[in-house]
C-alpha positions in Angstrom: -9.1 -16.9 -10.7 -9.6 -14.4 -7.9 -10.7 -10.8 -8.0 -8.2 -8.6 -6.1 -8.4 -4.9 -5.4 -5.1 -3.0 -5.1 -5.9 0.4 -3.7 -3.3 3.1 -3.2 -3.1 6.6 -1.6 -0.4 9.1 -2.0 0.5 12.6 -3.1 3.1 12.4 -5.9 2.5 9.1 -7.6 5.2 6.9 -6.0 2.8 4.7 -4.1 0.6 4.4 -7.1 3.5 3.1 -9.1 4.2 0.5 -6.4 0.5 -0.5 -6.5 0.7 -0.9 -10.3 3.7 -3.2 -10.0 1.9 -5.2 -7.3 -1.1 -5.5 -9.7 1.2 -6.6 -12.6 2.6 -9.4 -10.5 -0.8 -10.5 -9.3 -2.1 -10.6 -12.9 0.9 -12.6 -14.0 -0.3 -15.3 -11.4 -3.7 -15.4 -13.0 -5.7 -13.1 -10.7 -8.1 -10.5 -12.0 -7.0 -7.2 -10.5 -8.4 -3.7 -10.2 -5.9 -1.0 -9.3 -7.7 2.1 -7.9 -7.0 5.2 -5.9 -8.3 4.6 -2.4 -10.3 7.8 -2.6 -12.4 6.2 -5.4 -13.2 3.0 -3.5 -16.5 3.0 -1.7 -17.1 -0.7 -1.5 -14.9 -3.8 -1.5 -17.7 -6.4 -1.7 -16.9 -7.5 -5.3 -13.3 -8.6 -4.4 -12.1 -11.7 -2.7 -8.9 -10.1 -1.6 -7.8 -6.5 -0.9 -4.3 -4.9 -0.9 -4.2 -1.3 0.5 -1.1 0.8 0.2 -0.5 4.3 1.6 2.3 6.7 1.4 3.7 7.7 4.8 3.8 11.4 5.6 5.2 12.3 9.0 4.4 8.7 10.1 0.8 8.9 9.1 -1.2 7.1 6.5 -3.1 9.2 3.8 -6.6 9.9 4.9 -8.2 8.2 1.9 -6.6 4.9 2.7 -7.7 5.1 6.3 -11.3 6.0 5.2 -11.3 3.0 2.9 -10.4 0.7 5.8 -12.9 2.4 8.2 -15.8 2.2 5.7 -15.3 -1.4 4.9 -14.3 -3.1 8.2 -17.2 -5.6 8.0 -16.5 -6.6 4.4 -12.7 -6.7 5.0 -13.2 -9.1 7.9 -14.5 -11.6 5.3 -11.6 -11.1 2.9 -7.9 -11.6 2.8 -6.2 -8.3 3.4 -2.6 -7.1 2.9 -1.3 -3.7 3.7 1.8 -1.8 2.7 3.2 1.6 3.2 5.9 3.5 1.5 7.9 6.4 2.5 11.2 5.9 4.3 13.8 7.7 2.2 17.6 7.8 2.5 20.3 5.3 3.1 18.9 2.0 4.4 15.3 2.9 3.4 14.7 -0.4 1.6 15.4 -2.3 4.8 13.4 -0.1 7.2 10.3 -1.3 8.9 7.9 1.4 10.1 5.1 0.5 12.4 1.5 1.3 11.5 0.1 4.5 13.0 -2.0 3.5 16.0 -5.4 4.1 14.4 -4.4 2.1 11.3 -3.0 -0.7 13.5 -6.3 -1.0 15.3 -8.1 -1.2 11.9 -5.6 -3.8 10.6 -6.1 -5.9 13.7 -9.9 -5.7 13.4 -9.8 -7.0 9.9 -7.1 -9.6 10.6 -4.8 -8.1 8.0 -1.5 -9.7 7.3 1.6 -8.0 8.7 2.2 -4.7 7.1 5.1 -4.3 4.8 7.2 -1.2 4.5 8.8 -0.2 1.2 11.3 2.6 0.7 9.7 5.7 -0.9 10.6 8.3 -3.4 11.3 11.9 -2.6 11.5 14.0 -5.7 12.4 17.6 -5.1 10.4 18.7 -8.2 7.2 17.2 -6.8 7.1 18.2 -3.2 5.3 21.2 -1.7 5.9 23.0 1.5 9.0 24.2 3.3 9.9 21.2 5.4 9.4 18.6 2.5 11.5 20.9 0.2 14.3 21.1 2.8 14.2 17.3 3.2 14.3 16.8 -0.5 17.6 18.7 -0.8 19.5 16.3 1.5 20.4 12.6 1.5 16.8 11.6 1.7 16.1 12.9 -1.8 15.9 10.2 -4.5 14.1 7.0 -5.3 14.5 4.3 -2.6 11.9 1.9 -3.8 13.4 -1.7 -4.0 11.6 -3.0 -7.1 12.8 -6.6 -6.8 11.6 -6.7 -3.2 8.3 -5.2 -4.1 7.8 -7.8 -6.9 8.8 -10.6 -4.6 6.3 -9.4 -1.9 3.5 -9.1 -4.6 4.2 -12.7 -5.8 4.0 -13.9 -2.3 0.7 -12.2 -1.8 -0.5 -13.7 -5.1 0.4 -17.2 -4.0 -1.5 -16.8 -0.8 -4.6 -15.2 -2.4 -7.3 -17.9 -2.1 -10.5 -18.3 -4.0 -12.0 -19.9 -0.9 -13.1 -16.6 0.6 -16.9 -16.5 0.8 -18.5 -13.5 -0.7 
């Protein structure tokens, strides 16, 4: 059994819900999993593997997810790391691949993270704040574009690759 951290960062709960599903799938494969808000993670040393997910806002990761990676670079280099982000909305969102922001791409490379996966997001007009997000939430980008079967398949793939061989 392997201890896995699934950390998430978002504004309206959509990325947290993805992290919870990822955690369920990992537990179903026999892993011990903690699901935590990235802002609440100071240290990853008790985990053999780490999954970090962030919502994308204007092509940027949430600051708390970036800080988690920055604070733990040395420890993450010794662990298996998977990254995902969610956020594309609208037709075709579940098939979109969004590149990591440059600063996060550098961090991902420095910890030898697996290729980042992009999941469609959720844009709920009742949860957004600000003029631009509200305008976007009224158009074809409004709705829930998360592909739950794809998320579960990705999580199971991660779970099959998590190894107890990581030295702590």
